[in-house]
SEGUSE-929024 format. One record per atom (N, C-alpha, C): y, x negated, z negated. Coordinates in steps of 0.2 Angstrom, whole numbers, plus 5000, padded with zeros to 4 digits. Example, Ala and Ser with C-alpha at 12.3 -4.5 7.8 and 13.67 -1.06 7.14 Angstrom:
497249344961
497849384961
498449344961
498949364965
499549324964
500049364961
//
This chain:
515648944862
515148974858
515348984851
515748944848
516048954841
516449024841
516849034846
517249094846
516849154847
516349154852
515949214853
515549224847
515249174844
514749184838
515149214833
515749194831
516149224826
516349294827
516549304833
516749374835
516149424834
515549404837
514949444836
514849454828
514849394824
514749404817
515149454814
515849444815
516349484811
516249554814
516249564820
516149624823
515649664821
515049634820
514449674818
514549694810
514749644806
514849654799
515349714797
515949704801
516449754800
516149824802
515849824808
515549894810
515049924805
514649874802
514149904797
514449934791
515049894789
515349914783
515749984784
516049994790
516350054791
515950114793
515350094796
514850144797
514550174791
514550134785
514350164779
514750214777
515450204777
515950254775
515950314780
515850304786
515850354791
515250404790
514650374790
514050414789
514050454783
514250424777
514250464771
514850514771
515450504774
515950554775
515650614778
515350604784
515050654788
514450694784
514050654780
513550684776
513850724770
514450704768
514750744763
515250804765
515250814772
515550864775
516350854776
516550784775
517250774776
517350754784
517950784786
518150764793
518450694794
518150664799
518350594800
518750594807
519350574806
519850574812
519850514816
519750454813
519750394817
519250344814
518850314818
518450254816
518650194820
518950144817
519250094821
518950024818
518749984823
518649914822
519249874823
519549844818
520149814818
520749854816
521349824815
521949864812
522449854818
523049894817
523549884821
523549924827
523949914832
523949954839
523249954842
523150014845
522550024849
522449984855
521849954856
521749914862
521349964867
520849994865
520450044868
520250094863
520150154866
519850214862
519750274865
519250314863
519050374866
518850424860
519050484862
518850534857
518250574859
517750574854
517150614855
517150664849
517050734851
517150784845
517750774842
517750774835
518350774831
518550704829
518250654831
518350584829
518550544835
519050504834
519350454839
519050384837
518650354842
518350284841
518850234844
519050184840
519550134842
519250064842
519550024846
519549954845
520249934844
520549904839
521249894838
521349814838
522049794838
522249734840
522149674835
522049694829
522049644824
521249644821
520849594823
520149604822
519849584815
520349574810
520149554803
519949614799
519549664801
519449714797
519349784801
519349834798
519249904801
519449954796
519350014799
519550074794
519250134797
519050184792
518850254794
519450294791
519750334795
520350384793
520050454792
520050474786
519750544785
520350594783
520250654785
520750704783
520850714776
521550714775
521750714768
521650654763
521550594767
521350534763
521950514759
522550514762
523150494759
523450544754
523750524749
524050574744
524550624747
524950594752
525550634755
525350674761
524650674763
524450714769
524450784767
524750824772
524850894772
524150924775
523750954771
523150984774
523151064773
523151094779
523151174779
522551194774
522751254771
522251284766
521551294769
521451314775
520851324778
520451254779
520751204780
520451134781
520251094774
520551124769
520451084762
519651074761
519251114763
518551114761
518251044764
518651024770
518350964773
518850904772
519350904768
519750854766
519550804761
519650744762
519350694757
519550704750
520250714749
520550714742
520350784739
520050824742
519950894739
519150894737
518850834738
518150834737
518050814729
517450834726
517250814720
517250734719
517350714713
517350634712
516750604714
516150634713
515550604715
515450594722
515750644726
515650634734
516150584736
516750584733
517250524736
516950454734
516650454728
516350394726
515850364730
515350414732
514850394737
515150364744
515650404746
515950384753
516150314752
516550304747
516850234746
516350184745
515850194741
515350144738
514850124744
514750174749
514250154754
514450114759
515150094760
515350044764
515049974762
515249954756
514949884753
514149884753
513849944751
513149944750
512849944757
513149964763
512849954769
512849884771
513349844769
513349774771
512749744767
512549764761
512049734757
511349754760
511249824762
510649844765
510549814772
511049804776
511049774782
510749704781
511049664776
510749594775
510049594774
509749644770
509049644768
508649664774
508949704779
508549724785
508549654790
509049624790
509049564794
508549514791
508549504785
508149454782
507349474783
507249544782
506549564784
506349544790
506749544796
506449524802
506449454803
506849414799
506849344799
506149324796
505949354790
505349334787
504749354792
504849404795
504249424800
504249374805
504749354808
504749304813
504549234811
504649224805
504449154802
505049104801
505049074796
505549024795
505248954794
505648904797
505348834796
505448814788
504848784786
504848774779
504548694778
504848664773
504648594772
503948584769
503548544772
502948524770
503048484763
502548484759
502548444753
502248374754
502548344759
502348284762
502848224760
502548164758
502948114755
503248074761
503848064762
504148024767
504447964765
504547954758
504747894756
504647894748
504447834745
504347824738
504847774736
505247794731
505747754728
505347704724
505547634725
505247584721
505347594714
504847574710
504847574702
504947644700
504747694703
504847764701
504147784698
504147844695
503447864692
502947874698
503147894704
502747904709
502447844712
502847794712
502647724714
502147694709
502347704703
501847674698
501247704697
501247774699
500547814699
500147794705
500447774711
500047754717
500147794723
500647844723
500847884729
501147834734
500947854740
501247814746
501547864751
501947834756
502147874761
501647904765
501647964767
501148004771
500748044767
500748034760
500348074756
500548154756
500048194756
500248274756
500048304749
500448324746
500348354739
499948424740
499348434738
499048494739
498948534732
498948504727
498948534720
499348504715
499548534710
499848504704
499548544698
499248514694
498848544688
498448604690
498148594696
497648644698
498048704702
498648704703
499048754706
499148734713
498848774718
498948754725
499748754727
499848694731
500548684734
500548694741
500948734744
501048744751
501648714754
502248714750
502848694752
503248654747
503748614750
504048564746
504448594740
504748654741
505048684735
504648704729
503948724731
503548744726
503348674721
503248624725
503148554721
503748534717
504348534720
504948514716
505048564710
504948624711
505048674706
504648654700
504048634701
503548614695
503848554692
503948504696
504148434694
504848444690
505348474693
505948484689
505948514682
505448554681
505348594675
504848554670
504648494672
504148454668
504448384666
505048374664
505248304662
504748274657
504548214658
504148184652
503548214650
503248264655
502648294654
502148274659
501548254657
501048224662
500748284667
500748264673
500548314678
499948274682
499448324684
498948294688
499048324695
499248274699
499448284706
498848264711
498648314715
498148304720
498448294726
498248244730
498548234736
498048224742
498148234748
497748224754
497948164757
497548114758
497648054762
497048034766
497248024772
496748004777
496148044777
496248114777
495648154777
495348174770
495448134765
495148134759
495648164754
495448174747
495848194742
495848144736
496348134733
496448094727
496848124722
496648114715
497048134710
497448084706
498048094705
498448044701
498748084695
498948044690
499248064684
500048044685
500448084685
501148064686
501548094680
502048054677
502448084672
503148084674
503448144676
504148144679
504648114673
505148074676
505648044671
506148094670
506548094665
507048144663
507648114666
508048154670
508648134673
509148194673
509848174672
510348224672
510548234679
510548294682
510748314689
511248374689
511748374693
512148434694
511748494697
511848554695
511548614699
512048634704
511948684708
512348704713
513148724711
513248734705
513948744702
514248684700
513848624700
514148564698
514048554690
513648594687
513548594680
512948544679
513048504673
512448454672
511848484669
511248464671
510648494668
510148434668
509648444664
509148394664
508548414668
508248374672
507648394676
507148334676
506548344679
506148294680
506048274687
506048204688
505948184695
505448124695
505048124701
504548064701
504748014707
505248024710
505547974715
505247974722
505148034725
504948044732
505448084736
505448074742
505848104747
505448134752
505648194755
505248234760
505148194767
504648204770
504548174777
504948214782
505148274781
505548314785
505048354790
504448344789
503948384793
503948454791
503948504795
503948574793
503348614796
503248674794
502848724797
503248794797
503048834801
503348904802
502948954797
503348974792
503049014787
503149094789
502649124791
502749194793
502449244787
502749304787
502549354782
502349414785
501849454782
501649514785
502249564783
502049634785
502549684783
502749684776
502249694772
502449694764
502749634762
502449574764
502749514761
503449504764
503649524770
504349514773
504749564769
504549624767
504949674763
505149644756
504549624753
504649594746
505149534746
505049484751
505449424752
506149444753
506249494758
506949514760
507349544754
507049594750
507349624744
507449574739
506949524738
507049474733
507649424734
507649404741
508249354743
508849394743
508949454745
509549494745
509749494737
509349514733
509549514726
509749454723
509349394725
509549334722
510249304725
510349324731
511049304734
511549344731
511449404730
511949454727
512149424720
511649414716
511749384709
512149314710
511949274714
512249214715
512949214717
513149264721
513849284723
514249304717
513949344713
514349374707
514449314702
513949274701
513949214696
514549164699
514549154706
514949104709
515649134708
515849194708
516449224707
516749204700
516249214695
516349204688
516549124687
516149084691
516249014690
516848994693
517049024698
517749004701
518349024696
518249084693
518749104688
518749054682
518149024680
518148974675
518348904677
518448904683
518648834686
518048784686
517448814685
516848774685
516748744693
516848794697
516848784704
517548764707
517648714710
518348694712
518648754717
519248764716
519548814721
519548794728
519548724729
519548704736
518948724740
518448754736
517848774740
517948844743
518448874742
518648944745
518748934752
518448974756
518548964763
518749034766
519049034772
519349094775
519049094782
519349134787
519149154793
518949084798
519449034797
519348974801
518648944799
518448944792
517848914790
517248954793
517349024793
516849064795
516749054802
517249044806
517249034814
516848964815
516948914811
516648854812
515948854810
515748884805
515048894802
514648934807
514948994809
514649034814
514348994820
514848954823
514648914829
514148864827
514148834821
513648784820
512948814819
512948874816
512348904815
512048934821
512448964826
512248984832
511948924836
512248864836
512048814839
511348784837
511148804831
510448784828
509948834830
510148894833
509648944835
509849014832
509549064835
509649134832
509449144825
508849104823
508649114816
509149094811
509449034812
509949014808
510549054808
510749084814
511349124814
511249194810
510649224811
510549284808
510449274800
510249214798
510249204790
510949194788
511349164792
512049154790
512349224790
512249264795
512549334795
512349374789
511749364787
511549404781
511849384775
511949314774
512349284769
513049314768
513449314774
514149334774
514149404773
513649444775
513649514774
513549534767
513149494763
513049504756
513749494753
514049434754
514649414751
515249464753
515249494759
515749544760
515649604756
514949624755
514849684751
515049674744
514849624741
515049604734
515749604733
516149564737
516849554736
517149624737
516949664741
517249734742
517149774736
516649754732
516549794726
516949774720
517349714720
517749694715
518249744713
518449754707
518849814705
519649794706
519749774712
520449754714
520749814718
521349844716
521649894720
521649874728
521549924732
521549924739
520849904742
520449864738
519749854739
519349924738
518749924740
518349984739
518149984731
518049924728
517949924721
518549954717
519149944719
519749964716
519750044717
519550074722
519550144723
519050174719
518450144718
517950164713
518150164706
518550114704
518850114698
519350164696
519750184701
520250244700
519850304700
519250314704
518850374704
518550384697
518350324694
518050324688
518450344682
519150324683
519650344678
519750414679
519750434685
519950514686
519350554683
518750534684
518150564681
518250574673
518450524670
518550524663
519050564661
519650554664
520250594662
520250664664
519850684669
519750744672
520350764676
520750714678
521350734683
521450664686
521750664692
521950604696
522450564693
522450504694
522950454691
523650474695
524250464692
524850474696
524950434702
525250464707
525450424713
525750364712
526250364707
526650304705
526250244703
525750264698
525350214695
524850184701
524550224705
524150204711
524550154715
525150174717
525550144722
525750074719
525950064712
526050004709
525449954709
524849994707
524249954707
524049924714
524149964719
523949944726
524349884728
525049894726
525449834728
525249774725
525049774718
524749714715
524149694718
523649744720
523049724723
523149684730
523649714734
523849684740
524149614739
524549604734
524749534733
524249484731
523749514727
523149464725
522749444732
522649494736
522249484742
522649444747
523249454748
523649414752
523649344750
523749334743
523749264740
523149224741
522549264740
521949234742
521849214749
522049254753
521949244761
522349184763
523049174760
523449124762
523149054759
522849064753
522549004750
521948984754
521549034756
520949014760
521148984767
521649004770
521948974776
522148904775
522448894769
522748834767
522148784767
521648804763
521048764762
520748744769
520648794773
520348784780
520748734784
521448744784
521848694788
521848624785
521848624779
521748554776
521048524777
520548564778
519948534780
519948504787
520248544791
520348524798
520748464799
521248454795
521748404796
521348334793
521048344787
520748284783
520048274786
519748324789
519048304790
518548314785
518748334779
518348334773
517948404773
517348394770
516948454770
517048494763
516748554762
516748584756
516448534750
516848534745
516548484739
515848514737
//
């Protein structure tokens, strides 16, 4: 199950990424010679029209081969109108850009259908009250269902905790449902220092309750699913960019970097929990793939876009020698990251430790 899930996950995301390049190359009138899932020697392939469609032996990526894409390609005069390197900068930029963007768009589409289908959501129901906590002193007990805070209706656990965390040492009027009736309590969250998702210290309010674990399926209509999908895609994209910055600042430990082995493991775990979890995980990885490919590192799409931007400013292409040196440097960076990610994955397998 783990292997099959990972192959499906990576195969779909690679296909979506290369499809973005392929479709926009066609839209810009550029001749596409090959569309390959994977690198290296061909496993299977068939030519339709002017394009050969391939599955290659190394499944960690894919490529779209366009006419005149490489600097040294010899392109007959009559074919230059359809050659990549003879296109205006804006056309080449769109072709390069829409690979990563297709990954991000695809994630939004997946999340749209996830919200339509409905996702399990924690009820704002008390499962445990910490002794001598603000909740215990106020009179809350196990089984209480929070329905309002300061007059604002509460439907899910995260709505409740969002208000409480933002209200340290501020009086809250909490309305709960108990045994068919409703009761009002005044609770003052105590101030506590707690790490955020990046491990940075922050002060929040807590009242000392834990969830019961009971859930309901929250479904959205068409407009609601669209808004939620776009919002979540944007939030995850921003979080990914911020996380990259935090990694560079060493706020997030480098041990959290994972590679293909970790993706294989997590794909299997999410698939075992059901299709919904798997598709949510797929959308998360798709966004990460799109954002990472936009980094301005030579050999990545972001590096190509950087070169094209410089070409647009200078009004002439960069020299082949500079591009070659930059690509070697970019390749060295990517290989180093891949090796480091594999090292982290292997160490986690050997030690049994999870990501910090």
